[in-house]
SERO-4910 file (N, C-alpha, C, O; in steps of 0.05 Angstrom, whole numbers):
BEGIN
 pado doro    nc1    nc2    nc3   cac1   cac2   cac3    cc1    cc2    cc3    oc1    oc2    oc3
  Met    A    381    -77    425    383    -87    399    373    -64    383    355    -51    393
  Arg    A    383    -57    355    368    -33    345    365    -50    316    380    -68    307
  Ile    A    340    -39    306    323    -54    286    309    -40    266    289    -27    272
  Leu    A    318    -41    243    312    -26    216    292    -39    202    296    -61    190
  Phe    A    264    -25    204    244    -36    182    244    -22    164    246      3    167
  Ser    A    241    -35    139    249    -23    109    220    -32    103    211    -52    115
  Cys    A    206    -17     86    184    -24     74    181     -3     46    196     17     47
  Arg    A    165     -6     25    151     12      3    139     37     16    129     39     39
  Pro    A    140     53      0    125     81     16     90     75      5     74     86    -10
  Ala    A     90     58     16     53     57     17     36     48     45     43     34     64
  Tyr    A     15     59     41     -2     48     74      3     20     79      6     13    102
  Gly    A      4      3     60     -8    -31     55     24    -39     57     29    -62     65
  His    A     41    -26     53     66    -37     62     80    -25     85     99    -39     92
  Leu    A     76      0     99     78      6    124     62     -3    149     73    -11    170
  Phe    A     42     -1    147     24     -5    167     24    -37    179     18    -39    203
  Pro    A     31    -65    164     36    -77    175     59    -88    185     66   -110    194
  Leu    A     72    -63    181    101    -74    200     99    -57    233    117    -57    250
  Val    A     70    -40    236     78    -24    260     68    -39    278     69    -27    299
  Pro    A     57    -62    279     49    -75    312     75    -84    316     79    -83    340
  Leu    A     92    -91    305    120   -116    311    141    -89    312    160    -93    327
  Ala    A    141    -66    300    155    -44    311    145    -41    335    159    -53    352
  Arg    A    123    -28    345    111    -22    363    122    -39    394    131    -30    415
  Ala    A    117    -66    384    121    -83    406    155    -81    411    165    -82    433
  Ala    A    170    -78    388    197    -81    392    206    -55    417    218    -61    437
  Arg    A    197    -27    410    205     -9    424    190    -11    449    202     -1    469
  Glu    A    164    -24    455    160    -27    484    180    -53    494    177    -60    517
  Ala    A    189    -59    486    211    -81    493    240    -71    501    260    -82    512
  Gly    A    234    -43    490    265    -31    498    282    -24    480    301     -9    483
  His    A    273    -40    453    294    -39    434    292    -14    412    270     -9    403
  Glu    A    308     -2    406    313     19    387    304     15    360    315     -3    348
  Val    A    280     33    345    270     24    316    274     49    300    269     72    308
  Val    A    283     40    277    284     61    259    270     46    232    268     22    229
  Phe    A    262     69    210    241     59    197    264     72    166    276     93    167
  Ala    A    265     56    148    271     65    121    256     55    100    253     31     96
  Thr    A    241     81     79    224     79     64    225     99     44    243    117     46
  Gly    A    208     99     23    208    121      3    203    155     17    190    161     37
  Pro    A    213    168      6    213    199     16    189    204     21    183    215     43
  Gly    A    168    199      1    138    208      6    122    193     34     98    195     42
  Phe    A    145    179     44    128    161     70    142    166     99    130    161    120
  Val    A    172    178     96    183    190    115    174    198    134    176    189    156
  Gly    A    158    224    122    140    238    144    117    224    159    113    228    183
  Lys    A     99    206    141     82    187    158     89    166    175     73    158    192
  Ala    A    114    156    172    135    137    197    135    160    217    130    153    240
  Arg    A    140    186    212    150    202    233    126    208    249    125    215    273
  Glu    A    107    206    234     85    220    255     70    189    268     49    192    279
  Leu    A     78    170    266     73    139    283     90    143    303     86    127    321
  Gly    A    114    163    308    136    163    329    159    148    324    172    140    343
  Phe    A    165    144    301    192    127    291    215    147    278    210    166    262
  Glu    A    232    141    284    260    152    271    254    138    245    247    115    242
  Ala    A    260    164    223    253    153    190    275    164    180    286    184    189
  His    A    282    148    159    298    156    139    294    148    106    287    126     99
  Ala    A    299    170     89    292    165     61    307    135     42    331    132     38
  Ser    A    290    121     37    306    103     16    278     88      1    255     82      5
  Gly    A    303     88    -23    285     71    -48    269     95    -58    271    119    -53
  Ile    A    251     76    -78    234     99    -92    202     84    -94    197     62    -85
  Ser    A    184    101   -107    154     94   -103    156     67   -126    174     61   -141
  Val    A    124     51   -122    127     31   -141    118     46   -174    120     37   -197
  Ala    A    107     72   -163     96     85   -187    114     88   -204    110     82   -228
  Glu    A    142    102   -192    161    115   -206    173     81   -223    175     81   -247
  Ala    A    179     56   -205    189     41   -213    170     26   -239    183     13   -256
  Glu    A    145     27   -242    129     23   -260    132     35   -286    131     21   -306
  Ala    A    135     65   -285    146     83   -306    169     76   -317    173     79   -341
  Glu    A    185     69   -302    212     62   -309    205     35   -326    211     36   -350
  Ala    A    194     11   -317    194    -12   -335    182     -2   -356    195      0   -377
  Arg    A    153      6   -356    149     17   -383    166     34   -400    162     36   -425
  Arg    A    181     43   -389    201     60   -412    217     39   -420    215     41   -444
  Arg    A    232     18   -415    245      0   -417    231    -17   -435    241    -27   -456
  His    A    202    -21   -427    188    -44   -446    168    -42   -455    158    -63   -463
  Gly    A    149    -14   -458    133     -2   -470    107    -21   -458    108    -25   -434
  Asp    A     90    -30   -468     65    -46   -464     76    -75   -462     66    -91   -478
  Ala    A     91    -83   -447     97   -107   -448     71   -127   -432     51   -114   -427
  Asp    A     71   -150   -425     50   -165   -404     60   -163   -384     84   -162   -379
  Val    A     35   -159   -362     43   -149   -336     63   -164   -325     80   -151   -314
  Pro    A     65   -188   -326     85   -204   -314    116   -192   -317    132   -195   -299
  Arg    A    122   -180   -341    144   -177   -350    151   -145   -338    174   -139   -333
  Leu    A    136   -132   -336    132   -108   -319    139   -112   -298    160   -100   -293
  Leu    A    125   -130   -274    130   -134   -249    154   -141   -244    171   -129   -231
  Ile    A    158   -159   -254    193   -172   -254    206   -147   -259    216   -140   -238
  Thr    A    210   -132   -276    228   -112   -272    228    -90   -247    246    -80   -234
  Met    A    203    -87   -248    199    -72   -220    210    -85   -198    231    -76   -189
  Phe    A    201   -102   -191    201   -118   -162    229   -139   -165    234   -150   -144
  Ala    A    245   -147   -183    267   -151   -188    293   -134   -184    312   -136   -168
  Asp    A    288   -115   -203    308    -91   -216    308    -71   -205    324    -66   -187
  Val    A    287    -53   -214    292    -29   -213    280    -17   -183    290      5   -178
  Leu    A    262    -27   -160    260    -17   -135    283    -33   -123    298    -19   -109
  Pro    A    289    -56   -126    308    -66   -108    335    -59   -109    348    -57    -88
  Arg    A    346    -55   -134    366    -28   -140    367     -4   -125    388      2   -113
  Ala    A    342     13   -123    349     38   -120    352     37    -75    363     53    -60
  Thr    A    335      8    -69    330      6    -39    368     -2    -33    379      6    -13
  Val    A    381    -15    -48    405    -22    -47    426      3    -43    441      6    -23
  Ala    A    426     19    -64    431     41    -61    441     58    -37    462     63    -26
  Asp    A    403     67    -34    407     82     -3    414     66     17    432     75     31
  Leu    A    402     36     26    409     29     50    438     20     46    446     12     68
  Ser    A    456     19     28    486     18     31    495     35     40    515     31     54
  Ala    A    488     54     39    494     90     54    484     88     85    499     86    104
  Leu    A    464     90     85    447     90    104    451     70    132    447     76    155
  Leu    A    461     43    122    463     27    143    496     32    162    502     29    186
  Pro    A    509     40    141    530     42    164    529     70    181    545     74    200
  Arg    A    513     87    176    501    106    195    489     95    221    499     99    243
  Val    A    461     77    213    448     71    234    456     48    247    450     46    271
  Lys    A    469     28    233    483      9    246    465    -11    263    470    -15    287
  Pro    A    443    -24    251    426    -40    261    439    -69    264    458    -78    253
  Asp    A    420    -82    286    428   -108    290    421   -119    270    437   -130    256
  Leu    A    390   -117    264    375   -132    251    355   -110    225    345    -87    227
  Val    A    355   -123    211    340   -107    188    318   -129    186    322   -153    183
  Val    A    284   -110    190    268   -133    182    248   -114    159    239    -91    162
  Tyr    A    245   -130    139    238   -118    109    220   -132    103    222   -156    101
  Glu    A    196   -118     97    162   -126     90    172   -140     60    188   -129     45
  Gln    A    160   -163     55    171   -178     31    168   -169      6    171   -188    -10
  Ser    A    164   -152     -2    159   -134    -33    197   -124    -33    214   -129    -51
  Asp    A    202   -112    -10    221    -96     -3    253   -110     -7    268   -100      9
  Val    A    260   -122    -17    278   -145    -27    303   -137    -24    321   -147    -10
  Gly    A    304   -115    -43    326   -102    -41    344    -95     -6    369    -96     -4
  Ala    A    328    -90     14    336    -90     40    351   -110     49    372   -105     61
  Ala    A    339   -144     42    358   -165     48    377   -164     30    395   -178     41
  Lys    A    389   -156      5    415   -150     -7    428   -132     12    449   -138     24
  Ala    A    414   -108     15    435    -89     27    448   -104     55    472   -104     61
  Ala    A    426   -115     72    430   -125     95    454   -150     94    469   -154    113
  Arg    A    454   -161     78    463   -185     71    509   -179     66    530   -187     76
  Asp    A    498   -161     46    519   -148     44    539   -135     61    563   -134     60
  Ala    A    516   -122     80    530   -110    112    537   -127    129    553   -119    145
  Gly    A    528   -149    130    536   -176    144    520   -172    176    530   -173    198
  Ile    A    489   -165    168    470   -156    183    444   -183    182    431   -191    163
  Pro    A    445   -189    203    412   -211    201    391   -198    192    388   -174    197
  Phe    A    378   -208    180    353   -198    164    331   -225    165    335   -249    162
  Val    A    303   -207    173    279   -227    166    260   -217    155    257   -193    160
  Ser    A    242   -228    138    220   -220    116    195   -220    138    191   -235    158
  His    A    177   -195    127    148   -194    140    125   -200    126    118   -182    111
  Val    A    112   -218    126     95   -222    105     72   -198    107     62   -188    128
  Ile    A     66   -190     74     48   -164     81     24   -177     57      2   -166     54
  Gly    A     31   -199     45     12   -209     28     14   -237     20     26   -251     35
  Arg    A      5   -248      0      9   -280     -8     44   -279    -23     56   -258    -28
  Ser    A     51   -299    -27     80   -304    -36     67   -298    -66     43   -296    -73
  Met    A     97   -297    -85     91   -292   -108     94   -328   -123    108   -348   -120
  Pro    A     78   -322   -135     66   -353   -154     83   -366   -161     99   -352   -173
  Pro    A     94   -400   -159    118   -401   -170    119   -405   -197    136   -421   -204
  Glu    A    105   -395   -215    112   -392   -241    119   -366   -252    125   -363   -276
  Ile    A    117   -344   -230    131   -322   -233    155   -319   -215    164   -296   -212
  Gln    A    167   -340   -200    188   -350   -188    208   -356   -208    231   -348   -208
  Arg    A    198   -371   -225    224   -385   -246    222   -373   -263    240   -379   -279
  Met    A    201   -345   -274    214   -330   -295    231   -310   -281    250   -301   -294
  Ala    A    229   -302   -254    242   -285   -240    267   -288   -233    282   -270   -224
  Ala    A    273   -318   -237    297   -329   -218    323   -308   -226    335   -294   -210
  Gly    A    330   -312   -260    349   -302   -276    352   -275   -260    370   -269   -244
  Glu    A    329   -259   -268    338   -228   -258    347   -224   -227    362   -209   -215
  Met    A    329   -248   -222    339   -234   -193    360   -247   -171    358   -246   -146
  Ala    A    382   -261   -191    402   -272   -187    426   -264   -166    437   -276   -148
  Trp    A    428   -228   -179    435   -209   -168    434   -205   -139    455   -204   -126
  Leu    A    413   -203   -127    404   -202   -102    421   -223    -87    437   -214    -71
  Trp    A    419   -246    -91    426   -273    -73    456   -275    -80    466   -293    -67
  Asp    A    472   -262    -95    500   -271   -102    503   -306   -111    521   -322   -106
  Gly    A    471   -312   -130    479   -335   -141    464   -363   -114    456   -386   -119
  Ala    A    466   -352    -93    455   -369    -72    428   -370    -60    420   -364    -38
  Ala    A    418   -377    -78    385   -371    -84    367   -384    -62    365   -408    -63
  Pro    A    352   -368    -38    348   -375    -14    322   -392    -18    321   -399    -41
  Ala    A    303   -401     -7    280   -419     -4    255   -406    -25    242   -419    -41
  Asp    A    253   -379    -20    228   -366    -42    251   -330    -48    260   -315    -31
  Leu    A    254   -328    -71    261   -301    -81    262   -278    -65    281   -263    -60
  Met    A    234   -279    -56    226   -250    -42    231   -252    -13    241   -234      0
  Leu    A    225   -277     -5    221   -273     31    250   -285     46    258   -281     68
  Gly    A    264   -302     24    290   -308     43    285   -328     51    270   -341     36
  Asp    A    292   -342     75    289   -359     86    277   -357    114    267   -377    124
  Val    A    278   -333    129    274   -326    157    246   -312    156    250   -289    146
  Val    A    225   -314    160    197   -297    149    180   -297    178    177   -316    193
  Val    A    170   -268    180    147   -274    196    123   -277    186    119   -263    166
  Asp    A    104   -291    193     80   -304    182     60   -298    193     60   -307    216
  Leu    A     37   -285    186      6   -274    198    -18   -293    194    -40   -297    205
  Trp    A     -1   -307    168    -32   -320    166    -33   -349    184    -15   -364    191
  Pro    A    -63   -349    188    -70   -371    209    -77   -395    188    -80   -394    164
  Asp    A    -77   -419    210    -70   -446    190   -103   -448    168   -102   -465    151
  Thr    A   -122   -436    169   -137   -446    152   -138   -424    130   -158   -424    115
  Val    A   -123   -409    128   -122   -394     99    -90   -387     91    -83   -369     76
  Arg    A    -72   -406    104    -48   -401     97    -36   -401     81    -44   -416     63
  Asp    A    -14   -387     76      1   -393     44     21   -418     54     34   -422     74
  Pro    A     17   -437     28     36   -459     35     62   -453     28     80   -461     43
  Val    A     67   -439      9     92   -431      2    107   -416     27    131   -422     28
  Val    A    100   -403     42    100   -387     70    112   -407     89    135   -408     98
  Ala    A     86   -427     92     96   -450    112    112   -462    118    121   -468    140
  Ala    A    124   -474     82    146   -491     82    174   -485     77    190   -500     67
  Leu    A    182   -453     87    202   -437     94    219   -447    111    210   -460    131
  Pro    A    243   -444    108    256   -463    134    259   -448    160    263   -459    182
  Thr    A    256   -427    157    243   -412    193    221   -394    194    217   -373    182
  Val    A    208   -407    210    179   -384    200    177   -379    224    183   -399    238
  Leu    A    166   -351    242    164   -344    257    128   -339    257    120   -326    238
  Arg    A    112   -347    273     89   -347    268     78   -323    290     83   -324    314
  Met    A     59   -299    275     52   -276    288     25   -270    286     13   -269    264
  Arg    A     13   -263    315    -22   -258    307    -15   -237    292      5   -224    298
  Pro    A    -34   -231    267    -43   -205    258    -55   -188    283    -72   -199    296
  Ala    A    -46   -158    292    -56   -142    308    -68   -124    294    -65   -119    270
  Ala    A    -88   -109    318   -101    -91    304    -88    -67    306    -80    -61    328
  Phe    A    -82    -52    287    -72    -24    287    -85     -7    270    -89    -11    246
  Asp    A    -96     18    286   -113     43    281   -101     68    279    -85     75    296
  Leu    A   -108     83    261    -99    114    256   -112    123    280   -131    114    293
  Asp    A    -94    145    285   -107    158    310   -132    185    300   -131    209    303
  Val    A   -152    169    287   -179    179    272   -205    179    287   -205    170    310
  Pro    A   -222    185    280   -252    188    303   -263    166    292   -254    160    269
  Met    A   -284    149    304   -305    136    295   -320    153    282   -327    174    294
  Pro    A   -330    147    256   -355    161    248   -378    154    262   -382    131    270
  Glu    A   -399    177    267   -430    168    272   -445    153    255   -450    162    233
  Val    A   -454    129    261   -468    112    249   -489    102    257   -490    104    281
  Asp    A   -510     90    246   -537     86    263   -539     64    267   -544     47    250
  Ser    A   -536     61    292   -529     27    303   -552     14    310   -552     -5    326
  Thr    A   -576     23    299   -605      3    305   -604    -14    276   -625    -27    271
  Lys    A   -584    -15    259   -586    -32    234   -563    -46    232   -544    -30    233
  Pro    A   -556    -68    228   -532    -87    216   -512    -67    198   -519    -54    178
  Leu    A   -489    -66    210   -465    -52    203   -455    -68    177   -454    -92    177
  Val    A   -446    -53    155   -436    -66    134   -413    -48    126   -418    -28    114
  Tyr    A   -387    -55    132   -358    -45    126   -355    -46     98   -360    -68     89
  Leu    A   -348    -26     77   -342    -23     52   -318     -5     57   -317     16     70
  Thr    A   -295    -21     38   -268     -4     29   -254    -17      9   -252    -41     12
  Leu    A   -243     -4    -14   -227    -17    -27   -204    -12    -27   -189    -18    -46
  Gly    A   -196      0     -3   -165     -2     13   -148     29      8   -161     51      8
  Thr    A   -125     28      4   -112     51      5    -99     59    -19    -92     83    -20
  Val    A    -92     39    -44    -87     42    -66   -109     38    -84   -125     20    -81
  Ser    A   -110     58   -106   -123     59   -129   -119     46   -147    -96     46   -155
  Tyr    A   -138     29   -161   -140     13   -185   -160     13   -207   -170     -5   -220
  Thr    A   -163     46   -207   -191     62   -220   -221     47   -217   -239     43   -234
  Ala    A   -219     40   -192   -244     27   -179   -262     41   -173   -280     32   -159
  Thr    A   -263     70   -186   -290     83   -176   -318     67   -186   -337     65   -171
  Glu    A   -318     60   -205   -350     43   -211   -354     19   -199   -377     11   -198
  Val    A   -334      2   -187   -335    -14   -173   -343    -14   -147   -358    -30   -136
  Leu    A   -329      7   -136   -348     27   -117   -377     31   -112   -393     23    -95
  Arg    A   -378     47   -135   -406     52   -141   -422     36   -137   -442     39   -124
  Gln    A   -414     13   -151   -441    -12   -157   -441    -26   -129   -461    -38   -121
  Ala    A   -420    -25   -117   -418    -38    -81   -431    -24    -72   -451    -34    -62
  Val    A   -430     10    -70   -454     27    -51   -479     22    -59   -495     15    -42
  Asp    A   -487     25    -83   -516     22    -90   -521    -12    -83   -545    -15    -80
  Gly    A   -511    -28    -81   -518    -55    -88   -524    -59    -55   -541    -75    -49
  Leu    A   -507    -42    -30   -506    -56     -3   -536    -37      4   -553    -45     19
  Ala    A   -537    -12     -8   -559      9      6   -583     -1      3   -600      6     19
  Arg    A   -590    -20    -19   -608    -33    -12   -619    -52     -1   -641    -59     -9
  Leu    A   -606    -63     18   -606    -76     45   -608    -62     70   -595    -44     79
  Pro    A   -630    -76     84   -635    -60    109   -612    -62    129   -615    -73    151
  Val    A   -589    -50    120   -568    -45    134   -557    -14    135   -566      4    120
  Thr    A   -534     -9    156   -523     19    152   -501     10    133   -495    -14    134
  Val    A   -490     24    119   -456     17    107   -446     43    112   -456     65    106
  Leu    A   -421     37    124   -397     50    125   -378     54    107   -365     33    109
  Val    A   -367     72     86   -352     66     61   -333     78     76   -342     95     91
  Ala    A   -305     72     76   -279     77     76   -264     86     53   -250     71     40
  Leu    A   -267    107     49   -245    122     22   -212    117     21   -200    116      0
  Gly    A   -199    115     45   -167    122     54   -167    147     39   -184    165     42
  Pro    A   -144    147     23   -132    172      8   -149    179    -24   -140    193    -42
  Gly    A   -179    161    -24   -184    164    -53   -196    181    -57   -194    198    -39
  Ala    A   -212    187    -76   -234    215    -94   -260    212    -76   -268    190    -66
  Pro    A   -269    230    -74   -292    237    -69   -312    216    -77   -310    209   -101
  Leu    A   -329    206    -65   -349    188    -84   -379    201    -95   -395    190   -110
  Gly    A   -381    234    -80   -413    240    -94   -436    236    -74   -433    230    -51
  Asp    A   -453    240    -83   -475    234    -73   -483    196    -73   -481    179    -91
  Val    A   -493    195    -38   -494    168    -33   -532    169    -23   -546    190    -23
  Pro    A   -539    143    -16   -560    139     -3   -563    145     20   -542    148     33
  Ala    A   -586    149     31   -585    163     61   -579    140     83   -581    144    107
  Asn    A   -571    117     73   -564     93     89   -532     88     92   -522     74    109
  Val    A   -519    103     72   -492    103     76   -478    128     88   -487    151     85
  Arg    A   -452    121    103   -435    143    117   -407    142     97   -397    120     92
  Val    A   -399    160     89   -374    159     73   -358    174     89   -364    197     97
  Ala    A   -329    159     98   -312    173    109   -283    168     90   -282    154     70
  Gly    A   -255    186    103   -236    178     89   -216    156    106   -220    132     99
  Phe    A   -199    161    123   -195    141    141   -211    132    168   -217    149    184
  Val    A   -216    109    171   -237    101    197   -218     79    214   -204     60    206
  Pro    A   -224     91    244   -205     57    262   -219     32    256   -239     23    269
  Gln    A   -208     23    236   -211      0    226   -224    -24    249   -246    -35    249
  Ala    A   -199    -27    272   -208    -56    288   -238    -43    305   -256    -58    315
  Glu    A   -237    -11    307   -258    -12    320   -291    -13    302   -313    -14    312
  Val    A   -286    -12    281   -304    -13    261   -313    -45    258   -335    -55    254
  Leu    A   -287    -57    262   -297    -88    258   -313   -101    280   -330   -118    278
  Arg    A   -303    -85    309   -314    -94    332   -346    -92    327   -360   -109    338
  Arg    A   -358    -73    312   -390    -61    308   -398    -76    283   -421    -84    286
  Ala    A   -386    -83    258   -385    -85    240   -403   -117    234   -394   -132    250
  Ala    A   -423   -129    219   -434   -150    211   -432   -169    192   -441   -191    192
  Leu    A   -412   -154    170   -401   -162    150   -383   -148    137   -388   -124    138
  Val    A   -360   -153    122   -337   -138    107   -340   -134     78   -339   -156     67
  Val    A   -343   -117     64   -347   -123     39   -318   -104     20   -320    -81     12
  His    A   -301   -115     17   -275    -96      6   -263   -113    -12   -272   -134    -20
  His    A   -234   -100    -20   -216   -115    -41   -202   -134    -39   -192   -142    -59
  Gly    A   -199   -144    -20   -190   -164    -11   -154   -163     -6   -139   -182     -8
  Gly    A   -148   -140     -2   -125   -134     15   -115   -148     44   -132   -149     63
  Thr    A    -92   -158     47    -85   -177     63    -93   -166     97    -99   -179    117
  Gly    A    -89   -141     93    -91   -127    127   -131   -128    131   -144   -133    152
  Thr    A   -140   -123    110   -164   -123    113   -179   -149    121   -197   -150    138
  Val    A   -167   -170    104   -176   -204    107   -172   -211    130   -190   -220    144
  Leu    A   -144   -208    140   -136   -211    165   -159   -200    193   -173   -212    210
  Gly    A   -155   -171    186   -174   -160    204   -198   -171    215   -205   -175    238
  Ala    A   -212   -177    189   -241   -187    184   -240   -212    202   -254   -217    221
  Leu    A   -220   -228    189   -218   -255    202   -216   -255    235   -233   -268    248
  Ala    A   -195   -241    244   -198   -236    264   -215   -234    286   -217   -246    307
  Ala    A   -233   -210    271   -267   -204    290   -282   -225    280   -305   -224    289
  Gly    A   -278   -248    261   -295   -262    260   -318   -271    244   -334   -290    245
  Leu    A   -310   -240    224   -328   -234    202   -335   -244    183   -316   -253    171
  Pro    A   -359   -250    170   -355   -257    134   -349   -229    115   -358   -207    119
  Gln    A   -334   -237     96   -329   -225     70   -335   -231     51   -331   -254     43
  Leu    A   -349   -204     32   -350   -211      5   -328   -188    -15   -332   -164    -16
  Val    A   -313   -199    -24   -285   -193    -37   -288   -188    -61   -292   -207    -76
  Leu    A   -286   -159    -72   -286   -153   -101   -256   -150   -108   -244   -129   -103
  Pro    A   -242   -171   -120   -212   -161   -116   -205   -141   -145   -217   -143   -166
  Gln    A   -182   -125   -139   -177   -109   -164   -146   -111   -174   -137   -106   -196
  Gly    A   -136   -118   -158   -103   -124   -168    -92   -145   -146   -103   -160   -131
  Ala    A    -58   -138   -153    -41   -152   -134    -54   -182   -129    -69   -193   -145
  Asp    A    -46   -194   -107    -54   -214    -90    -87   -219    -86   -100   -239    -82
  Gln    A    -96   -191    -91   -126   -199    -85   -145   -219    -92   -162   -231    -78
  Phe    A   -141   -222   -110   -153   -248   -131   -143   -278   -111   -161   -292   -102
  Val    A   -122   -283   -106   -121   -306    -94   -126   -309    -56   -130   -330    -43
  Asn    A   -126   -279    -43   -141   -283    -29   -177   -286    -28   -190   -299    -12
  Ala    A   -184   -271    -46   -216   -282    -50   -223   -305    -55   -243   -316    -47
  Asp    A   -200   -317    -74   -206   -350    -84   -206   -362    -52   -224   -376    -45
  Val    A   -183   -357    -33   -182   -377    -12   -200   -371      9   -203   -391     24
  Leu    A   -214   -350     16   -242   -344     32   -263   -358     19   -276   -373     33
  Ala    A   -267   -356     -5   -285   -372    -21   -289   -401    -22   -310   -413    -23
  Gln    A   -261   -412    -21   -259   -440    -20   -264   -455     10   -272   -478     13
  Thr    A   -255   -435     30   -259   -448     59   -286   -439     69   -296   -449     89
  Gly    A   -295   -424     57   -331   -415     63   -326   -397     85   -339   -398    106
  Ala    A   -306   -379     81   -305   -357    104   -320   -331     90   -329   -312    103
  Gly    A   -322   -335     60   -336   -306     50   -342   -317     23   -343   -340     17
  Ala    A   -346   -299      9   -350   -305    -26   -338   -282    -43   -325   -265    -31
  Lys    A   -342   -281    -64   -326   -264    -80   -347   -256   -111   -363   -271   -123
  Leu    A   -340   -231   -115   -355   -227   -144   -323   -211   -161   -308   -196   -148
  Val    A   -320   -217   -186   -290   -212   -201   -304   -202   -228   -320   -213   -243
  Gly    A   -287   -172   -229   -290   -168   -258   -326   -160   -262   -338   -152   -243
  Pro    A   -336   -163   -282   -360   -159   -293   -384   -171   -277   -407   -163   -278
  Glu    A   -374   -188   -264   -395   -199   -241   -402   -178   -224   -424   -179   -214
  Ile    A   -387   -158   -219   -393   -135   -198   -407   -114   -208   -397    -93   -218
  Thr    A   -437   -121   -203   -459   -107   -209   -474   -102   -185   -469   -121   -169
  Ala    A   -491    -83   -173   -508    -72   -154   -523    -95   -149   -525   -102   -126
  Asp    A   -538   -111   -170   -552   -131   -167   -538   -150   -148   -545   -155   -125
  Ala    A   -515   -161   -162   -493   -180   -151   -487   -173   -129   -487   -195   -118
  Val    A   -480   -155   -110   -472   -141    -91   -498   -146    -70   -494   -155    -48
  Thr    A   -522   -140    -79   -544   -141    -52   -542   -172    -53   -538   -183    -31
  Ala    A   -544   -192    -79   -551   -214    -75   -535   -230    -51   -543   -244    -31
  Ala    A   -508   -224    -60   -488   -239    -46   -484   -227    -18   -475   -240      0
  Ala    A   -490   -203    -16   -483   -193     12   -508   -196     29   -506   -192     53
  Gly    A   -526   -202     19   -551   -207     28   -554   -235     42   -568   -242     62
  Arg    A   -537   -249     24   -537   -283     28   -516   -285     58   -521   -299     78
  Leu    A   -495   -269     53   -467   -265     80   -484   -264    101   -478   -278    121
  Leu    A   -507   -248    103   -514   -231    130   -525   -254    141   -524   -258    166
  Asp    A   -535   -269    125   -563   -291    133   -549   -320    133   -564   -340    132
  Asp    A   -523   -324    134   -505   -351    122   -495   -359    146   -471   -356    147
  Pro    A   -508   -369    169   -494   -384    193   -460   -398    192   -441   -399    208
  Ala    A   -465   -407    170   -440   -431    160   -420   -404    151   -398   -405    163
  Ala    A   -421   -391    140   -394   -372    134   -391   -359    162   -370   -365    171
  Arg    A   -402   -346    176   -405   -339    200   -383   -366    215   -361   -358    223
  Glu    A   -386   -384    217   -389   -406    238   -348   -408    228   -328   -407    243
  Val    A   -350   -411    194   -319   -416    195   -304   -390    201   -281   -394    209
  Ala    A   -312   -367    201   -299   -336    206   -296   -345    233   -272   -345    238
  Gly    A   -308   -352    251   -308   -353    282   -287   -380    284   -275   -381    306
  Arg    A   -283   -392    272   -258   -418    274   -237   -404    266   -218   -408    281
  Val    A   -231   -387    246   -212   -380    242   -202   -351    267   -180   -343    270
  Arg    A   -219   -344    277   -217   -321    293   -198   -333    320   -178   -323    332
  Ser    A   -214   -359    325   -200   -371    345   -173   -381    338   -156   -377    356
  Glu    A   -163   -394    315   -137   -401    314   -120   -371    309    -95   -370    308
  Ile    A   -137   -351    307   -117   -324    305   -104   -316    338    -82   -308    345
  Ala    A   -128   -322    352   -124   -309    374    -98   -334    386    -79   -323    397
  Gly    A    -97   -355    384    -82   -371    396    -53   -368    383    -34   -380    393
  Met    A    -49   -353    363    -18   -346    354     -2   -335    368    -15   -323    385
  Pro    A     24   -332    371     31   -310    393     40   -282    381     51   -275    360
  Asp    A     29   -268    408     30   -235    397     55   -227    387     74   -243    387
  Pro    A     58   -201    378     79   -185    369    102   -187    392    125   -191    386
  Ala    A     94   -184    416    119   -185    435    132   -211    433    156   -210    433
  Ala    A    120   -238    432    135   -259    430    154   -257    411    178   -261    415
  Val    A    144   -251    390    160   -248    364    184   -233    366    205   -242    357
  Val    A    182   -201    382    203   -195    387    231   -210    403    255   -210    398
  Gln    A    216   -222    423    240   -237    434    247   -262    417    269   -270    424
  Ala    A    238   -277    397    247   -293    380    264   -282    366    288   -290    367
  Leu    A    256   -259    349    282   -244    336    309   -233    354    331   -233    344
  Ala    A    304   -225    378    329   -219    399    345   -244    397    369   -242    393
  Glu    A    333   -270    401    343   -290    407    363   -304    382    383   -317    387
  Leu    A    351   -299    352    354   -295    330    383   -283    323    402   -292    311
  Val    A    378   -258    338    408   -240    337    431   -252    349    454   -257    341
  Arg    A    418   -257    373    440   -267    393    453   -290    388    474   -294    400
  Gly    A    440   -313    367    448   -340    353    466   -337    329    476   -355    314
  Arg    A    469   -308    328    478   -300    300    501   -288    306    518   -286    288
  Ala    A    506   -277    331    530   -261    335    558   -274    331    578   -261    334
***
């Protein structure tokens, strides 16, 4: 079987697909990636055949602002994800698919243009969760603009379609995804870049701090988090990703670019982060409590869910001060209840099917539609 994985050109869109793509390759299937020009090289560095398709979110935002000026955020997002981005993807994949000839297209949930291109070409397609589903009120607002993607035959979810690979364990599950017609549950698997583990003081509890790989102009948030955590009797490891340098930091703070996150989580006592799905699920898989400082996208929903289940706490907007971070992180480090909830979710994750099992299910799905 030949599988084409399609994603936006961003780390948080490419990396979640890698465990399933690697499992498919290890099972003897051919794997091809289609992503924006800026990330073709990154996909190839991971060992995959890759082709350019679509445009970046930043380019789509520029076009949406050209059309609508300073319109409200929902209007801009709908124009970007219902029109500008998918039309660019459809145009490129419509030319690429006849050359690559995949038996299946797997697209990360925001890259819905890949579903349209696959459907037009008569190729089975499956969405892959990388975050939370679109809120119902946004789906209602977007329905008219997304009708062209489904030729009037709207699926159960306008972005996810009817068949989805779902990474969320039961305690924090997305109810919209759970209700879709065909759901393939998959254990969120660790994926690490080939980068060294920074040297850290192992005599103190390790707190892992990251605001992800996408900038939401959160430099001041990061500064407050660093200053607040540094007051505690811990070692703080900050992962900046591709972000700008942080400047001077206290003696118990270690700053790195990218880190081997799975290894970091095995050593950590607490994770303080932005609420991105990859970090949420990675920390839960490690049984760790989390302090979430959401900055954008579905991070606010993730923060709410973690706080509601007791697996963590959240600070939002002006609540994010050094004093508040010190207090909240200190409580979580000493809170057995949060660790107990996180441990329960870790057990749920351990019991979910691994990527290899999902590859088998996808192969059966394709055979069933042949």
